[in-house]
Structures are given as structure tokens and as C-alpha cells.
C-alpha distance (Angstrom), angle and dihedral (degrees) to the residues before:
residue distance angle dihedral
V1 . . .
K2 3.86 . .
R3 3.82 89.6 .
N4 3.93 89.6 49.8
I5 3.77 90.6 52.2
L6 3.82 92.0 45.8
L7 3.87 90.4 51.1
S8 3.93 91.0 46.9
V9 3.95 91.3 50.0
S10 3.78 91.3 43.9
A11 3.79 91.5 51.3
S12 3.74 92.2 47.3
L13 3.79 92.5 49.7
A14 3.77 89.5 49.8
V15 3.81 87.9 60.6
A16 3.77 99.1 37.4
G17 3.75 97.1 41.9
G18 3.78 99.6 48.7
L19 3.73 96.7 108.4
A20 3.79 98.6 42.7
I21 3.75 119.6 147.4
P22 3.84 113.0 -126.6
V23 3.74 108.1 -97.2
S24 3.71 93.1 -129.0
V25 3.88 86.8 77.5
L26 3.77 91.2 57.4
A27 3.84 107.2 30.6
Q28 3.80 108.9 24.4
G29 3.84 112.1 178.6
V30 3.71 95.6 8.9
P31 3.90 110.7 120.7
P32 3.79 121.7 -126.2
S33 3.79 117.8 -99.0
Y34 3.69 97.8 -102.1
K35 3.77 92.4 51.8
A36 3.95 96.9 40.6
S37 3.93 92.1 51.0
P38 3.69 112.7 16.2
D39 3.80 89.7 166.7
V40 3.84 87.8 65.7
Y41 3.73 106.0 28.9
K42 3.83 123.0 57.1
L43 3.82 118.3 -172.4
I44 3.74 103.6 -136.9
S45 3.90 101.4 176.0
E46 3.72 141.6 -20.9
N47 3.86 141.0 -179.4
G48 3.73 132.0 179.2
Q49 3.79 95.5 -67.3
F50 3.88 109.7 26.9
R51 3.75 140.0 35.2
V52 3.75 124.8 -156.3
I53 3.80 118.4 -149.5
Q54 3.84 133.0 178.5
A55 3.81 114.5 -154.6
T56 3.78 124.6 -167.6
W57 3.81 122.3 -178.1
K58 3.82 123.6 -172.3
P59 3.79 117.0 -135.6
G60 3.84 108.0 -71.7
Q61 3.85 91.9 9.3
R62 3.84 116.7 139.9
D63 3.64 121.3 -169.7
A64 3.79 127.8 -141.6
Q65 3.83 125.2 -88.6
H66 3.75 107.0 -79.6
S67 3.81 144.0 153.9
H68 3.84 137.0 -135.9
A69 3.67 125.2 -124.5
G70 3.82 96.0 -125.5
A71 3.78 142.7 -36.1
L72 3.72 111.1 -25.4
V73 3.84 147.0 -164.9
V74 3.82 120.4 -139.0
Y75 3.84 119.7 -160.3
R76 3.77 113.2 -164.0
L77 3.84 113.3 -133.2
T78 3.70 94.2 178.0
D79 3.93 134.4 19.3
C80 3.82 108.3 -90.7
K81 3.79 137.5 -167.6
N82 3.73 108.3 -159.5
R83 3.77 149.0 169.2
I84 3.90 124.9 -149.6
H85 3.69 114.8 -148.6
T86 3.88 122.2 -159.8
P87 3.88 124.0 -159.9
D88 3.77 91.3 -107.0
G89 3.85 91.8 66.8
K90 3.72 95.6 -103.8
F91 3.83 123.4 126.9
Q92 3.77 142.1 -172.6
D93 3.78 124.8 -150.2
G94 3.91 119.7 -140.9
E95 3.73 143.3 169.2
G96 3.77 129.5 -156.0
K97 3.74 136.7 -173.0
Q98 3.74 129.1 -129.1
G99 3.82 111.5 -93.6
T100 3.79 97.0 21.8
V101 3.81 121.8 124.8
V102 3.91 124.8 -145.3
F103 3.88 122.1 -163.9
N104 3.82 110.1 -149.7
P105 3.87 128.6 -173.2
I106 3.87 116.7 -135.6
I107 3.64 106.8 -50.5
A108 3.84 118.0 -145.6
S109 3.88 121.9 -144.6
H110 3.80 114.0 -37.2
S111 3.79 142.9 130.2
F112 3.81 130.7 -134.5
E113 3.71 126.8 -134.7
N114 3.75 127.6 -164.3
T115 3.82 104.4 -138.3
G116 3.68 94.1 174.5
T117 3.85 131.6 94.4
S118 3.84 97.8 -118.6
V119 3.84 134.1 55.6
C120 3.77 116.2 -77.0
Q121 3.82 115.7 -147.7
V122 3.88 126.7 178.5
L123 3.79 136.4 170.9
I124 3.85 114.1 -135.9
V125 3.83 124.0 -161.1
E126 3.75 107.1 -172.0
R127 3.77 128.1 -176.5
K128 3.75 114.5 -126.9
């Protein structure tokens, strides 16, 4: 079942992310998520077009400022309450339910904070 979900998400990303601008234009010098916070992001697999990353935040944990290589899809493995921080000090709170999918454009430098009381875990498929 997880493989089918991953294949569906990957196929959707291929269609949705086809016109993505290279991240270097938006986030020069900002490391990718899995290099900025290897304690949170685990690179599961990649090929010439996509990167699959599993991310796990403990309650209250905030990762380092990072970027993503291209447009991405996030599949929530758990319920998550979160706060997205931008380099200018602004933030946006959010909440997601397990099993939901979010399609994101290229995201410039940011960090993610788990503001909930339980572990937050997602699967990210990003276009290179």
C-alpha cells in the first residue's frame, strides 16, 4: 500500500512540478533539508528526477533553515501541528491530518517546527 501511495504521489509530482524554477534561483547557499538537519530528514531514495525523504520531528523540535530542490509533495504519516519559519522572522502556523497530501511549489529558505505534543512524521517527494 505504501509503495502504491508513493508511486501515486510521484506521478502527481511529475505532472505538477514540470515547470519548476531551479531552487538555486530562490535559495542560493541554503543547504537541502537532509543536509541541514540529518537528525530530522532521512534520504530514502533518489534518481535523476526525484528525491524521496522521510522527516520526523519530536514534539517541540525545530529543524535548521533549509531549502528543497524543487516542487514537492508531502504525505503526512501522522497528525502534525507545526510552524513554518522564514529567514525574515515571520512564521505561519499549520495543522495537518494523517493521510493527507499537500502539493507545494519550490520553497525558499525556511525551517519547520513541530508545535504539537506528539511526533510529526511526513514523506516528502521533491523534484530535482
